[in-house]
C-alpha positions, 0 to 999 in steps of 0.5 A, a space after each residue: 499499499 502506498 503511503 499518503 499525504 494526510 493533507 492532500 487525503 482530508 483537502 480531497 475529500 469534504 467529509 470523512 466524518 470523524 477519523 482515527 489516526 495512529 501510528 510512529 513519529 519519524 524519529 521512532 521516538 513517539 507513539 503518535 494518534 489524532 482524533 478528529 470530528 465533523 459535522 453537517 447539523 447544528 446538533 453535531 456542530 455544536 461541539 467541543 473537545 474538553 480533557 477528562 482525567 487522561 482523555 478527553 470527553 466531548 461537550 455541547 458548546 451552547 448547552 441550549 441548542 443541544 438536541 440529542 446528545 445519544 451519538 455525540 456526547 462520549 468520552 473519545 479518548 480513554 487510558 487504561 494503564 497502559 494503554 490509550 483507546 481512541 474510538 467515535 463513540 460510547 464504544 470507548 467505554 465498552 473496550 475500557 471495560 472489557 480489557 479492564 476485565 482482561 478481555 481482548 481489543 476484538 473480543 470488547 468489542 464484540 458486544 458493539 455493532 454500527 451505531 442506530 443512525 438509519 440510513 446512514 449505520 455510522 461505521 464505529 470506529 476504533 484504536 487501542 494504543 499499547 506502549 509498555 518497556 520500549 515497546 509499542 503496538 496499535 490496532 484499528 477496529 471498524 464495526 460496519 453495516 453490510 453496504 447498508 444493510 443494518 440486518 448483517 454487521 461486518 467486524 474488521 481488526 488491523 493489528 500493526 506490531 512494531 510499527 515503522 518509524 514515520 508512519 500510521 494508518 488512517 481510518 475514518 466513518 464515511 467514503 466520502 459526502 452522500 445521503 445517505 453517507 457510504 462507509 468507509 471501505 478497505 483496509 486503513 490508509 498508510 499515512 506519513 507522521 511527523 516528529 512535530 506534534 505542533 506542527 502535525 496538529 496544524 496540518 490536519 486542522 488546516 487540511 479538514 473542511 472549513 465548514 465542517 470541521 469541528 474539533 481535534 485531538 492530537 496526542 504524543 507519546 514518549 515510548 520510553 517512558 510513557 510522558 505524554 504532550 496533548 493539544 486539542 483545537 475546537 473551532 467553537 472557542 
């Protein structure tokens, strides 16, 4: 699979929906993740990321305009020991609770399916990063309908051991804009990951569609020490 530019990938797609990137910095010292949300409706756009413990949570920017919190208010990022969980829904909690009971990432997601938001049936995308003792690996998952048929759930997990320096993988909910929205297809895309967290955050944010982008989270974790630094950008300030 050819390695692609995140900048070009995002600029060429007005509505990838919600996206997760996980990889390793070019110098090989940092485990890297990014998560962004976009929105077409007022309800979806009325959000910000706020920190919660070692993770983050979505929150209504203007609580008076919040009409349906069910699929838009959740914790996208939670940390369980040396594991960082990143998802596009409340399955973050499902993974956290399952892995806390010694279940695997994949086993934890067996109780979940795509979102019940007909006719889109938005895929649930999830990622797990494991940083311990100078070692790092990660996995990505997508739970999606059978090409828009809600009677069947398709489950895909992609695991990456000993990740390559300067490389990551990008998965998002929607192939492109549409009505209904078509689900992401294929393997996570192989993308470039730089060393500079601030530069990476600005590249992602500036590449997302101006009208539809809502919030962005980026975290760099030192593989040797486990220390992390985080950047959050919200369109609503």
